[in-house]
N, C-alpha and C positions, 0 to 999 in steps of 0.2 A: 857253470855250477861245479863243477869238478876243480876249476881253479879257485873258487871261493873255498871248496873244503880243504882244499890243501892248503889255503891261508890262515884258515883256522886250524889246522892240523888235525882233521876231524877224519878217522881212518875209516870210511866208509864209501861203497860204490855208488854212483849216481843212481843207479836203477834199483837199490834194494828199497822193498815195502817200508814205509814209515813206521808202520804199526808193530814190527819186527824188532825196531830199535830200543835200545836202553833209554830210559826217561833224560837222561844228560845228552845223549846224540842228537834228540828230538829236538832239545833245548837249542843245541849249538845251530841243527839245521834252520830253527826260526831266524835266528841270528845271520845266516848266511844268507837267507832268502831277503832280509831287510837290506843287506848291503848290495844286492843284485843291482839297484837301481842307483844312479849318481844323484843321490839325496842331499839338499841342502838343511833339511830338518831330519832328524832321527830320534824317533821316541823308542825307549826300550823299557820294557814292565818285567822287572824281576829277570833279568838275563842271566843271572848265574846261579839261581835257586838250585840248580841240578848238578854245577860243575865243580870239578876237585881244583886246587889251590893253582895248578899249574894250566888248565884250561881257562880259567879264570883270568891268568896273568896274560896270557896271548890275547884273549878278547881286550882287556884294557890297553893293549900295545895299540891294538887296530883303532880302539876308540880315541885314544890319545894323538894317534896318527890323523883322525879325521878332524880332531879339533885344530890340530896346526893347519889345515887345509882350510878352516873356516866353517866347517859342518858345526849346525847347532845342536847340542844333545840334550834330550829330555829324560834323565834317568831316574825311573821309579824303584826303590829298593827298599827292603826293611833291613839291609846289612848296612849299619852305618859306617863300618870302617872303609866300605866301598864308596859311600857317598863321599866321605870326608877325603877319601884318595883321590877320587874323579870332578867331584862339583865345585863350581866356583860360588854358587849360590844356593840355599837349601831353603823350601818352602815346605812347611809341615801343615797337613790336612788331618782332622780329627773327627769322626764321627760325619763325614762328608762336608763337612764346614774346614773354611780356611783358618789357621791359626796366625802364622806369621812366614815371613821369608827373613832369612838371616844370612850374612855373608859367613862364608866358610873360616875366616879367620878370626871371627868376632865371637865365636861360641865354640862350647866344647859339648863332647858326646852326652854328657849327662845333661845339659841344658838343652837339646835336642830332644832326649829321651822324657825330659820333663814335659815338653811342650806337646809331644807325640801324645802321651798316657793322660796329662792334665794332674798330674801329682808327683811327687816324688817318689820313687821305688827304693824300700828299704833293702839292705843286703839279707841273703836268706841263708842260714847255715844248712851245710848238709845233714842229710838224715841220719840219727843215731841208730846205729844197729846193736844190738844185743848180740853176747855171746852165744854161738850156736853149733852145735855139735852136728856132724856130717849126717847123722841120722834124721835131724829134723829139717834138711835142705828141701825147699819146695821144688825147685827144678835142678836136674841133674842131667847133665847130656855127656854120654861117653864116648868119643871115636866115632862120633856122625859124619857119615860119608854119603856125598848124593854127588857124583860127579857130573859133570867137570866143575861143577861151582863151589862145593863143600867139601872139604878134605881133613877127615880125622880130627873133628872137633871137639874138643872135651871142655866144658865150664860148668857152674853151678851157680845160682842164686838162691840167698838164704830170704826167709820171710822177712818183710820190712826193707829188703836191700834194694837199692837201685843201683845196676851195673848197666855200663855205658859199653858199645859194641862200636867201635871205630874202624873204618878202614876206607880206602880210596876206592873209586869207581872200578868194579870188577872184584873186589875183596871177597864177595860172596856173603857179606852181612845181610843183604836181603834174602838172599837165596836161603840162607839158614833159618833165619826166623819162619820163612813159608813153611819150608820142611818141618819146622817142628809141631806147627799146627796141623798139617796134613795137606798142606795144598801140594805139596811132591812127597814121592815117597823116597825113603833113604835107601842107599844101597847096603849100608850097613851100620851098626852101632846102635845105641840105646838111649831112650828118652823115659825119665822117672820123673812123675809129677806127685809130690808129697809122698816119695818112697815107694810108689808104685809104678810098675814098667808100663809103658803107653806104647802104643803105633797108632796114631790117629790117619785115620782115612779121608777125613774131611775136616775143614774148618768148624763145621757145623758139630761134627763129635768132637772135637778138642774144647768149642766153647761149652758144649754141656758138662765136659770134664773140667772146667774152671780154668781153661787156658784160651784167652781171646788176644787177638792181633790187631792193633789200629793200624792200617796200611800205610803206605807211602804214597797213595794217588788216591786222593779221596774223590777226585770226579770218576774214576773210573771203577774204583775197588772200596769206596767208603763210604756211599752215598747212594740211596737211590731218588734219582731226580724227579721219577714221575710220581713219587709217593710225598706225601705232606711232611713236615717235622714231626707231628704226632705220631704218625707211623713207623718214621726213622729211627726216633726215639726209642720206643717200647717194641720193636718187632724182636731185637733179640733175646730180650729177656723172655717174652712171650714165647718164643720159638723154644727157647730151650727149657722152659718149663712145661711146656704140653699143656698150659691151662687154656681156658675157652676165654675169647676176648669179649670183656665186658666194657662197653663203650665209656660210661663214666668213670670208670676205673683207670683206662687206659688215658684219658683225657686228664685227669688230675695226675697221675704219674707223670706226663707229658711236661705239665705245666709246672711241676714241681722241678723237673728237670732243667726246664730254662730258668728257673729264679735260682735255683742253686748254682750254675756255673755261668749265669748272668750270660746268656746266649740272647743277643740281642736281635729280635724279631717280632714282627705285627702280631703274630700270635702261634699256636701251636698248628694252625691250620694253613700256616704259609709255605710254599715251595722251598726246597733247599737253594735253588738258583736266584731267589731274592736275598739271600744272606750275604754278608762279605766272607772272603775268604779264611778269616781268623774265625768268625763265629762258626761256618761250616766246618771248619776242623772241630771246635768245642763239642759241635754234635756228634762228630764221629768218636772222639774220646767218649763223651758222656755216656752214650747209648751201651756202650761196652763198659764202663765203670759203674752202670747202672747193675749189673750183675754179679758186684764184687767178687770179681775173678781171683782164683788163687795166685795165679802168673798173668803178669800183664806186658806183652810184647808191643812197641811200639817202633815204626819204621819212619823215620824223618818226622816227629810230631809236630814241630813246628815250622817245617818248610812252607816259605811262603805267606807267612801271618806277619802282622804288625807286632810292635815292641809290646803293648798292651797285652792283647792275646798269648804272645808267647810267655809273658809273665803268669798270666792266667793259666795255662796249660801245663806250666811248671808246677804251679800249686795242686792242680788236679792230681799230677802224677805223685807229688809228696804226700798228699792227701790217702792217696790209693797206698802207698808204702806203709805212711803210720798206721793204716788198719790192718795191716800183715800180710799185702801182695807182695809177691818177687816181681820185681819189676827189671825188663831187660830192653834197652834203648838201643837202637841203631841209630846213628846219626852222622852226615858229615861235617855237622857244627861245632867244631872241637870247644871251642869256648862253653858251648852251651852245656856240652857233657862234664867239663871241668867244674861247672858252676853245679849240676845236677848230682853227680854220681859218686857213688863210696868206692867204685873201682871201675876202670876201663879195662876192657880185654880188646886188643888191636888185631885185626886180621890182614891178612895180605894171601893173594893168590889162593883164597878158599880155606886158607887154616890159619890157627892161632898163633901169632909170632910173639905174644909176649902180653903183661897185663901190669898196669900201675895202680896204686891204692892212693887213695887221698890221704890215708893218714901218713905216708911216705913222700912228705912236702918237699923234699929235694927233687923227687924224680916225679910228683905230678904235675907235670909242666907240658905246653903244648910242643916244646924242642924235644921231649923225650918221646912221646906218642907218635911225633910224626917221623922221628927216627924209625921206630919200629914199623909203622905202615908203609915207609917209603924203601928203605933198605933192601937189598937184593942179596943180602947174607942169609945164611939159613935161620930156620925157626929158633927165637929164643926161648929159652925155657920158661916155663909156665907150669904151675901147680896142676895137678890131675884134679879130674873132677870129683873125687873124693874131698880133696884139700879145700878146694876153693869156697869161698862165702865162710869160711870158720873165722871167728876172732878169738882172739887169746885175751 
């Protein structure tokens, strides 16, 4: 196993506890386990969902070598650039049914997207944010530090604004969001919500103040798999309000959420485990959006979901912004952030290394963001928390 880990360039010891590993390393460990046998057919289901670009390139080099040795690969992924890079034929499934099989060279990405979704997806414009003064910012973070993960971070988000938070594995983006909602206690620095200083002791306290987090790991953090969809959908709003549970009201509210967000389930009494990954993720987002939060934090909101579900989750985020929520999205999917965000704040080694704005079309590019995220130079200049989010 040590040799396999070295082959994948995974810097972990073979005797470490798996539950102590970051999501990305757990993913690579599963790949290493699959490669341990001299298989003739290897099936991989979303193997790069939590990997960086460098880790993905290492994995693909191994897969290409296996192909040359005659190993048959069955590669399941929602990341179409990877599918077109690796696969010779592409089979599309939709709603559990077979749509078609296509030779890679005979179709475009748009052709496959339309086959997956069942319709053409129109381009969506970025959200428009009105001029905002610093006194109107909904979320303001000033020099927030939680060692060793978050170091002197300052940023702010205006009402109706979508701000992306990008960084490679280990950049501290997840830890920053978890610190904001009180899952971890900051060493120093300040958090303001709607102009009022806050220091949340728990995510429950943060939710009651209008700050909610859609977590990265829906399996372990986002859903209660021993409860029905009805309970999952209404629990946060009921808990925050302290209201008594009225079964009829609860059922109507849950049914309305299923219809509103087009969550495909047999009924509100179905268990979350019966849903696809995309519909599970929509449940996680829907239950928090039902609270109409002031501040919506999202960590990898479309990880491991299909193109159709991704499109619909993007719509949920845009609708929250249109209602006036301040949205802060941490994602390793850079094209997603470029499509959604008004600004992208780039983190590296726990600190903010710069930001780019959609209005600055010359610099709002993958190349610029990746340079900020990966270069070893000192921190790039970024405006302080009093200036971010202000539109001239």
